[in-house]
C-alpha positions as CSV (number, residue, x, y, z in Angstrom):
1,M,114.5,6.4,21.2
2,E,113.6,2.8,21.8
3,Q,116.6,0.6,22.6
4,Y,117.5,-2.3,20.4
5,Q,116.9,-5.7,22.1
6,Y,117.2,-9.0,20.4
7,Q,114.3,-11.4,20.7
8,H,114.3,-14.7,18.7
9,P,111.1,-15.3,16.8
10,W,108.8,-18.2,17.6
11,I,107.5,-20.3,14.7
12,T,104.8,-22.9,14.7
13,V,103.7,-25.2,11.9
14,R,100.5,-27.2,11.4
15,N,100.5,-30.6,9.7
16,D,98.2,-33.6,9.8
17,E,99.5,-34.6,13.2
18,G,98.9,-31.3,14.9
19,E,100.6,-28.0,15.6
20,W,104.3,-28.0,16.4
21,D,106.8,-25.4,17.8
22,V,109.7,-25.4,15.4
23,S,111.4,-22.2,16.6
24,H,114.7,-23.9,17.2
25,M,115.0,-25.5,13.8
26,F,115.9,-22.6,11.6
27,R,119.3,-21.1,10.9
28,R,117.9,-18.0,9.2
29,I,114.5,-16.2,9.3
30,E,113.6,-13.6,6.8
31,W,110.3,-11.7,6.8
32,S,109.6,-9.2,4.0
33,G,107.1,-7.1,2.1
34,D,106.9,-4.2,-0.4
35,V,104.4,-1.7,-1.6
36,D,104.0,-3.5,-5.0
37,S,103.0,-6.8,-3.5
38,V,99.8,-7.8,-1.7
39,C,101.6,-10.6,0.1
40,R,104.2,-10.6,2.9
41,K,106.8,-13.4,2.6
42,L,108.5,-15.6,5.1
43,S,111.7,-17.3,3.9
44,L,113.2,-19.9,6.2
45,E,116.4,-21.9,6.2
46,M,115.5,-25.1,8.1
47,I,118.4,-27.2,9.6
48,V,118.0,-30.8,8.2
49,S,120.2,-33.8,7.6
50,A,120.0,-36.8,5.3
51,T,122.3,-38.8,7.5
52,D,121.9,-37.7,11.2
53,P,118.8,-39.4,12.7
54,R,119.4,-37.5,16.0
55,L,118.5,-34.2,14.4
56,P,114.9,-33.3,15.2
57,Y,112.6,-33.0,12.2
58,V,109.0,-31.9,11.7
59,Y,107.2,-32.4,8.4
60,L,106.2,-29.1,6.7
61,P,103.5,-29.9,4.1
62,L,102.7,-27.7,1.2
63,A,99.9,-25.3,2.2
64,G,100.6,-26.3,5.8
65,G,99.7,-23.5,8.2
66,I,102.7,-21.5,9.6
67,K,102.8,-18.7,12.1
68,M,105.7,-16.5,13.2
69,G,105.9,-13.9,15.9
70,V,108.0,-12.2,18.6
71,G,106.9,-12.3,22.2
72,D,103.1,-12.1,22.4
73,K,102.7,-10.5,18.9
74,T,101.9,-12.6,15.9
75,L,103.7,-11.1,12.9
76,F,102.9,-13.6,10.1
77,Y,100.1,-16.1,9.5
78,G,100.3,-18.0,6.2
79,Q,101.0,-21.1,4.3
80,V,104.0,-23.0,3.0
81,V,104.1,-22.5,-0.8
82,S,107.4,-24.1,-1.7
83,K,110.4,-26.0,-0.2
84,D,113.7,-27.2,-1.6
85,K,116.4,-29.4,-0.1
86,S,119.4,-31.4,-1.4
87,T,121.4,-34.3,-0.1
88,D,124.6,-32.3,0.0
89,S,123.1,-29.4,2.0
90,S,122.4,-29.1,5.7
91,T,119.4,-26.7,5.2
92,M,116.1,-26.8,3.5
93,S,114.7,-23.6,2.0
94,V,111.1,-22.9,2.9
95,T,109.0,-20.1,1.3
96,C,105.7,-19.0,2.8
97,Y,103.2,-16.3,2.0
98,D,100.5,-14.8,4.1
99,R,96.8,-14.9,3.0
100,G,97.4,-12.3,0.4
101,F,98.6,-15.2,-1.7
102,Y,95.0,-16.2,-2.2
103,L,94.0,-12.7,-3.2
104,K,96.8,-12.7,-5.8
105,S,96.2,-16.2,-7.2
106,S,92.4,-16.2,-7.4
107,Q,90.3,-14.4,-10.0
108,A,86.7,-13.1,-10.2
109,S,84.3,-11.5,-12.6
110,R,82.1,-8.9,-11.0
111,K,79.9,-5.9,-11.8
112,Y,79.5,-3.1,-9.2
113,N,76.9,-0.3,-9.4
114,G,77.7,2.1,-6.6
115,E,79.2,-0.2,-3.9
116,T,82.0,1.4,-1.9
117,P,85.6,-0.1,-1.9
118,E,85.1,-1.2,1.7
119,A,81.9,-3.1,0.8
120,I,83.5,-4.6,-2.3
121,T,86.5,-5.8,-0.2
122,R,84.3,-7.4,2.4
123,Q,82.2,-9.2,-0.2
124,L,85.2,-10.6,-2.1
125,C,87.0,-11.7,1.1
126,S,83.9,-13.4,2.4
127,T,83.5,-15.3,-0.9
128,Y,87.1,-16.4,-1.0
129,G,87.5,-17.3,2.7
130,V,89.8,-14.4,3.7
131,L,89.2,-12.8,7.1
132,V,88.8,-9.0,7.3
133,G,90.2,-6.7,9.9
134,S,90.1,-2.9,9.6
135,L,89.1,-1.3,6.3
136,A,89.7,2.3,5.5
137,Q,86.3,4.0,5.0
138,T,85.9,6.0,1.8
139,G,82.2,6.3,1.2
140,V,83.0,6.6,-2.6
141,P,80.6,4.7,-4.9
142,I,82.3,2.5,-7.5
143,R,80.7,1.7,-10.9
144,R,82.9,-0.8,-12.7
145,K,82.9,-4.2,-14.2
146,F,85.7,-6.8,-14.0
147,S,86.3,-9.9,-16.1
148,A,88.6,-12.6,-14.8
149,A,90.5,-10.1,-12.7
150,A,92.8,-11.0,-9.8
151,I,90.9,-10.4,-6.5
152,Y,93.6,-8.0,-5.2
153,K,93.4,-6.1,-8.5
154,I,89.7,-5.5,-8.0
155,I,90.3,-4.2,-4.5
156,D,93.2,-2.1,-5.6
157,T,91.2,-0.6,-8.4
158,A,88.3,0.3,-6.1
159,Y,90.6,2.1,-3.7
160,T,92.6,3.7,-6.5
161,L,89.3,5.3,-7.8
162,A,88.4,6.3,-4.3
163,S,91.8,7.9,-3.7
164,R,91.2,10.2,-6.6
165,K,88.1,11.5,-4.9
166,T,89.4,11.6,-1.3
167,G,93.0,12.6,-2.0
168,K,94.2,9.9,0.4
169,K,96.6,7.0,-0.2
170,Y,95.7,3.4,0.8
171,L,97.6,0.2,1.4
172,L,96.4,-3.4,1.6
173,R,98.3,-5.5,4.2
174,F,97.7,-8.4,6.5
175,N,97.7,-8.1,10.3
176,A,98.3,-11.8,11.2
177,D,95.4,-13.6,9.4
178,K,93.2,-10.6,8.7
179,L,93.3,-8.2,5.8
180,D,93.6,-4.5,6.7
181,V,93.2,-1.6,4.2
182,V,94.9,1.3,5.9
183,E,95.3,5.0,5.0
184,R,98.9,5.8,4.6
185,T,99.6,8.6,7.1
186,V,102.6,9.5,9.2
187,T,103.0,6.7,11.8
188,P,102.5,7.8,15.4
189,Q,105.9,7.7,17.2
190,S,107.8,6.8,14.0
191,V,111.0,5.0,14.6
192,I,114.1,7.3,14.4
193,L,117.0,6.1,12.4
194,S,120.3,7.9,13.2
195,R,123.9,7.2,12.5
196,G,125.8,6.2,15.6
197,T,122.8,4.5,17.2
198,N,120.7,2.1,15.0
199,L,121.5,3.3,11.4
200,Q,124.2,1.2,9.8
201,T,124.3,2.3,6.1
202,A,122.3,4.7,3.9
203,T,122.3,5.2,0.1
204,Y,120.5,8.1,-1.5
205,G,119.3,8.2,-5.1
206,E,117.4,10.4,-7.6
207,S,115.7,9.4,-10.8
208,I,113.6,10.9,-13.6
209,E,113.0,7.5,-15.3
210,N,109.2,7.6,-14.5
211,M,108.8,11.4,-14.7
212,K,105.7,13.1,-16.3
213,N,105.8,16.9,-16.5
214,R,102.9,17.6,-18.8
215,V,99.5,16.0,-18.9
216,I,97.5,16.4,-22.1
217,I,93.8,16.1,-21.5
218,V,91.6,14.8,-24.4
219,D,87.9,14.0,-24.7
220,S,86.5,10.6,-25.4
221,E,87.0,11.2,-29.2
222,G,90.7,12.1,-28.7
223,N,90.2,15.8,-29.2
224,F,92.5,18.1,-27.3
225,V,90.9,19.8,-24.3
226,R,93.7,21.4,-22.4
227,S,97.2,20.6,-21.0
228,I,98.6,20.9,-17.5
229,S,102.3,21.4,-17.1
230,D,105.1,21.7,-14.6
231,D,106.9,24.3,-16.7
232,A,110.1,24.4,-14.6
233,A,110.4,20.6,-14.9
234,V,109.9,20.7,-18.7
235,T,112.6,23.4,-19.0
236,R,115.1,21.5,-16.8
237,Y,114.5,17.8,-17.9
238,G,112.8,18.0,-21.3
239,L,109.1,17.3,-22.2
240,L,107.8,14.0,-20.7
241,A,104.1,13.9,-21.5
242,E,101.1,11.7,-20.6
243,V,97.7,11.7,-22.3
244,L,94.6,11.6,-20.1
245,T,91.2,10.9,-21.4
246,Q,88.5,12.9,-19.8
247,S,85.0,11.3,-19.4
248,D,82.0,13.1,-20.8
249,G,80.7,15.6,-18.3
250,E,83.8,15.5,-16.1
251,D,86.7,17.8,-15.5
252,A,90.0,15.9,-15.3
253,T,92.1,18.9,-14.2
254,A,92.5,17.6,-10.6
255,E,93.5,14.2,-11.8
256,A,96.1,15.7,-14.2
257,R,97.6,17.7,-11.3
258,E,97.8,14.6,-9.2
259,I,99.7,12.8,-12.0
260,L,102.2,15.6,-12.1
261,E,102.6,15.6,-8.3
262,D,103.1,11.8,-8.2
263,N,105.5,11.6,-11.1
264,G,108.2,14.2,-10.4
265,V,111.8,13.4,-9.5
266,E,111.9,10.1,-7.6
267,R,114.0,10.4,-4.5
268,T,114.6,7.1,-2.7
269,V,116.8,6.0,0.2
270,S,118.0,2.4,0.9
271,V,119.1,1.8,4.5
272,S,120.3,-1.0,6.7
273,C,119.7,-0.8,10.4
274,L,119.2,-2.6,13.6
275,G,115.8,-4.4,13.6
276,H,112.5,-2.9,14.8
277,L,109.1,-4.5,14.4
278,K,107.5,-1.2,13.4
279,L,109.7,-0.9,10.3
280,I,107.2,-2.4,7.8
281,T,105.9,-1.2,4.5
282,G,103.3,1.5,4.8
283,N,104.7,3.0,8.0
284,T,107.0,6.0,8.2
285,V,110.5,6.6,9.8
286,W,112.4,9.7,10.6
287,I,116.0,9.4,9.3
288,H,119.0,11.5,10.2
289,E,122.3,10.9,8.4
290,P,124.6,13.9,8.1
291,Y,126.9,12.6,5.3
292,T,124.1,12.2,2.8
293,G,122.3,15.2,4.1
294,L,119.3,13.2,5.1
295,A,117.0,14.6,7.7
296,N,113.5,13.7,6.7
297,T,110.3,11.7,7.4
298,C,110.2,9.0,4.8
299,W,107.7,6.4,3.8
300,I,108.7,2.7,3.9
301,D,108.1,1.2,0.4
302,A,109.9,-2.1,1.1
303,D,111.2,-3.9,4.1
304,K,113.2,-7.0,4.9
305,H,113.7,-8.3,8.4
306,V,116.4,-10.9,9.1
307,W,117.2,-12.9,12.3
308,Q,120.4,-14.8,12.1
309,N,123.3,-15.7,14.4
310,G,121.7,-13.9,17.3
311,V,121.4,-10.6,15.4
312,Y,118.2,-8.9,14.1
313,T,118.6,-6.4,11.2
314,C,116.4,-4.6,8.7
315,S,116.9,-3.4,5.1
316,L,114.5,-0.7,4.0
317,T,113.6,1.1,0.8
318,L,112.3,4.6,1.7
319,N,110.5,7.2,-0.3
320,F,110.1,10.9,0.2
321,K,106.6,10.8,-1.2
322,N,103.5,9.1,0.1
323,T,102.4,6.8,-2.8
324,M,100.1,3.8,-3.3
325,R,100.0,0.8,-5.5
326,E,97.5,1.9,-8.2
327,S,95.4,-0.2,-10.5
328,E,92.8,0.4,-13.2
329,T,91.6,-3.1,-14.0
330,G,88.2,-3.4,-15.6
331,S,86.0,-0.8,-17.3
332,E,83.5,1.8,-16.3
333,V,79.8,1.0,-16.0
334,E,77.6,3.5,-17.6
335,E,75.0,5.1,-15.3
């Protein structure tokens, strides 16, 4: 198991006068992300004063470039999107997002006739000035049209449709200033969280709030075709049904089974632990906590890293299932 070792992050900001090292000017640094967001967020508490001219100050403009990292690794590359300060406070709150902010905030109208998700992603990112890193290769042709859809929704939809063909799960995330689309698999050399070493607290929960235990397949006219059920779940929890429309000439059985698999009992774990840079959304951890009975490989669905007062900690939301953020924006293009 890797030993915990505190390293204070470095931070640089770019304004009209150049690039500045402002690492020493922050009381608290928070770096976070989750599976439902295309952006990672950097929240900063900058030490300021309205009355002390001896306190160093560097201007952080809106949309000013900001980078954060540890050692020789750049963890965050983005822009300042908001800031807030008051005369009766000794800190200024600064909120930054990575380049996913532009994928979320920009829209496009497109029509695709057989392009793959990876080709769609490259084309959109090129148009909107977003650099591309590694893209998961699917080889699945997409035929769909989009009207005034958010850029990330178009990419999400393309990879959602591909996932139904490949059976794999995908995740959009930025590696410094480049967009990666990664396949969600078990992380090599996953971090081990264990009570008595690096695990501080763990909370285990179960929910049927989003359960579906029967899928009713209908044709394009709404006529019943067949139903696929998890009979044991229906008996135990009651009938929770979803209707799935099957396209002409297709068999939606596999998709119906996937809906049942992805929408069973939700089991989640929330933990706090000593910090580790590999503990980010999309990766996996192995957790061992005897009191709650946890001894599993889990998927990280949300993470928050905090550096404050010489201590580095993480808060994680974990999932027992490998899921992805799905989207079905747009409509099919007829062949």
